[in-house]
C-alpha positions in Angstrom: 0.3 0.1 0.0 1.3 3.4 -0.9 0.9 6.0 2.5 0.5 8.8 0.7 -3.3 10.2 0.3 -4.3 7.6 2.7 -6.5 7.9 6.0 -4.3 6.6 9.2 -5.8 5.9 12.9 -3.2 5.7 15.2 -4.6 4.9 18.9 -3.1 6.4 21.6 -1.3 8.6 19.9 -0.7 11.5 21.6 2.9 10.7 22.7 5.0 8.1 22.9 4.9 5.2 20.1 1.9 6.8 18.9 3.4 10.0 18.4 5.9 8.7 16.4 4.0 6.7 14.3 1.7 9.2 13.8 4.5 11.9 12.2 6.2 9.5 10.7 2.5 8.6 8.6 2.4 12.1 8.0 5.8 12.7 6.9 4.3 10.5 4.4 1.8 11.5 2.9 -0.9 10.1 4.8 -4.1 12.3 7.0 -3.9 11.1 10.3 -6.8 10.3 12.8 -5.2 11.2 16.4 -7.2 9.3 19.2 -6.3 10.0 23.1 -7.9 9.4 25.8 -6.5 12.3 28.7 -4.0 13.6 27.4 -4.9 16.8 25.1 -2.1 18.5 25.4 -0.2 16.5 24.0 -2.3 15.3 21.1 -3.2 18.6 20.4 1.2 18.9 20.1 0.9 15.6 18.1 -0.8 17.4 15.9 1.1 20.6 15.7 3.7 18.4 14.6 2.0 16.0 11.7 1.1 20.0 10.9 4.2 20.7 10.6 5.1 17.5 8.4 2.9 19.0 5.9 -0.4 16.9 6.6 -3.5 17.2 8.1 -5.2 15.6 11.0 -7.8 15.4 13.7 -8.3 15.0 17.2 -10.9 12.1 18.4 -10.9 12.2 22.2 -12.2 8.7 23.4 -12.5 5.9 26.3 -11.3 2.8 24.1 -12.5 1.1 26.9 -16.4 2.0 26.4 -17.9 0.3 23.4 -20.5 2.9 22.7 -17.4 5.8 22.8 -15.5 3.8 20.1 -18.8 3.7 18.1 -19.1 7.7 18.0 -15.7 8.2 17.1 -15.9 6.3 14.2 -18.7 8.2 13.4 -16.7 11.5 14.1 -13.9 9.8 12.0 -16.0 9.1 8.6 -17.6 12.6 8.7 -14.0 14.3 8.9 -12.3 11.9 6.6 -15.0 9.8 4.9 -13.0 6.2 5.1 -10.4 4.8 6.5 -7.1 3.4 5.0 -4.5 2.3 7.9 -5.6 1.5 11.8 -1.9 1.3 14.1 -3.3 -0.3 17.6 -1.1 1.5 19.5 -3.2 2.5 22.7 -2.7 0.0 26.1 -2.1 0.5 29.5 0.7 -1.5 31.5 0.4 -3.0 34.8 2.5 -5.5 36.9 1.2 -7.7 39.5 1.0 -11.3 40.2 -1.5 -14.0 39.7 -1.7 -13.9 43.6 -1.8 -10.3 43.5 -4.4 -9.5 41.0 -8.1 -8.1 41.5 -11.0 -8.2 39.4 -10.7 -5.0 39.4 -6.8 -4.6 37.7 -7.6 -7.7 35.2 -10.6 -6.7 34.0 -8.6 -3.3 33.3 -5.8 -4.9 31.3 -8.3 -6.8 29.3 -10.7 -4.1 28.2 -7.8 -1.9 27.4 -5.3 -4.5 25.7 -7.6 -7.4 24.0 -11.0 -6.1 24.0 -10.6 -2.0 22.6 -8.5 -3.2 20.0 -10.7 -5.7 18.8 -13.6 -3.8 18.7 -11.9 -0.1 17.2 -10.3 -3.2 14.7 -13.7 -4.4 14.2 -15.0 -0.7 12.8 -12.0 0.4 11.3 -12.6 -2.5 9.4 -16.1 -2.0 8.2 -15.1 1.3 7.0 -11.8 -0.4 5.2 -14.2 -2.5 3.4 -15.9 0.1 1.9 -12.8 0.6 0.0 -11.7 -2.3 -0.9 -8.8 -2.5 1.1 -7.0 -1.8 4.8 -4.1 -2.1 6.8 -4.1 -3.0 10.3 -1.3 -3.2 12.7 -1.6 -4.2 16.4 0.9 -3.1 18.9 1.5 -6.7 21.3 4.5 -8.2 23.5 6.8 -10.9 24.2 4.9 -10.8 27.5 2.0 -12.5 25.7 4.2 -15.6 24.5 6.1 -15.5 27.2 3.9 -15.2 30.0 6.0 -13.0 32.7 4.4 -13.8 36.5 4.9 -10.7 37.8 2.9 -8.8 35.1 0.8 -11.6 34.5 -3.3 -9.9 33.9 -0.7 -7.8 31.2 0.5 -10.3 29.5 -2.7 -12.6 29.5 -4.3 -9.9 27.6 -1.5 -9.4 24.8 -1.6 -13.5 24.9 -5.1 -11.9 23.6 -4.3 -9.6 21.4 -2.3 -12.2 19.9 -5.3 -14.3 18.5 -7.2 -11.7 18.2 -4.6 -10.7 15.5 -4.8 -13.7 13.9 -8.1 -14.2 13.7 -8.6 -10.9 12.1 -6.1 -11.8 9.9 -8.0 -14.6 8.7 -11.4 -13.4 8.9 -10.7 -10.0 6.9 -8.5 -12.0 4.0 -7.9 -10.9 1.4 -8.4 -7.2 1.6 -8.0 -6.4 4.5 -4.0 -7.5 6.2 -3.9 -7.7 10.2 -0.4 -8.4 11.0 1.3 -6.8 15.0 4.2 -5.7 15.7 6.4 -7.2 19.5 8.5 -4.4 20.5 11.2 -5.1 23.0 12.9 -2.6 25.8 12.1 0.8 23.8 10.3 3.6 25.9 10.0 2.7 29.1 7.8 3.2 31.5 8.5 6.7 33.4 8.4 4.8 37.2 11.4 2.4 35.7 14.2 2.4 37.7 17.7 2.8 36.3 17.6 -1.0 37.3 14.9 -1.9 35.8 15.9 -0.8 33.0 19.2 -2.7 33.2 17.7 -6.0 33.7 15.6 -5.2 30.8 18.3 -4.3 28.5 20.0 -7.5 30.3 17.3 -10.2 28.5 18.1 -8.9 25.0 20.8 -10.6 22.8 22.0 -7.3 21.8 22.4 -6.0 25.0 20.7 -2.4 24.4 17.4 -0.5 24.8 15.9 0.1 21.1 13.7 3.4 19.5 10.9 4.8 18.8 12.4 4.8 14.8 12.9 1.1 15.0 9.2 0.8 15.6 7.7 3.1 13.7 10.0 1.2 10.8 8.7 -1.8 11.2 5.3 -0.5 11.0 6.0 1.2 7.6 7.1 -1.8 6.2 3.9 -4.2 7.4 1.9 -1.1 5.4 3.6 -0.6 2.0 4.0 -4.8 2.7 0.7 -6.4 0.4 2.2 -10.0 0.8 2.2 -10.3 4.8 -0.5 -10.9 7.1 -1.1 -13.2 10.2 2.7 -12.0 11.0 4.1 -11.1 14.7 7.2 -9.1 13.9 9.2 -9.1 16.6 11.5 -5.5 16.7 13.3 -6.4 20.2 16.7 -7.2 19.8 16.2 -10.6 20.1 14.3 -10.7 23.5 12.0 -13.6 22.4 14.6 -16.0 21.6 16.3 -15.7 24.9 
C-alpha cells in the first residue's frame, strides 16, 4: 500500500510510540486521525507536529474501554475523513501484578484496554476499510503475551489475547485487509522504571541495548507497505523473544 493520501487512525497517538508513528505516516503523506483518552495537551502537540510535517490531522477523544465511545469515535472519523485505510492499535496500559495480587478490577482493566478495545476498534475500522476494498491493521502486542511474565500476569494474558485476536482477524478479513502485529522490546520505558529495571530489561535482549521509537515506526511502515504479509508477529525486540 502506498501511504501517501491514505487515512490512518493511530490509537494512543498523543505520545510515545503512537505519536512517533503518527508523525512518520504524516511525513509520508497520510492524513492522521489522532486518538487520545485524556492527554489533550499532548494530543495537540501531536497535531502540531503532523501539520509541521506537511499533512493534516484531526483529534478524537475516546475512552476505548467503552464500546459506545468507540462507536462515536468512528462516526466522527467517518464524517471528518469519509473513510479509513490504515489502523495502528497502539493504545494500551501496562501494570504489574502477580497472579496472587491480581484483583478483578485490575484484570478487567488490562483485558478491556489491551484486548477488547483493540478488537472493537479493528472491527469498526474493518467495516470502513471494506467499503474501499482494502486496509491495513497493525496491532502493537508484546513478547509478554508469548512468554507470560508472572510479575505482569494480567498484562501478559491480555497481550496473549491480542495475539489471538490478531491471527483471527487476519483470517476473517483476508484477502481485502492485511492484519499484522509488532512485538516491541525495551524501547520507551515506563516513567516509574529505575535505572536497575531498565538495565535488567536491556540485559534480557541479545543485542544488549535499548531500541528506539524509530525501530518500531520503521516496522509499522514496512507492514503497511508490504502487501503479501498477514497474520504475522514481527518482533522488534533485540532478540528478547528467544532469550
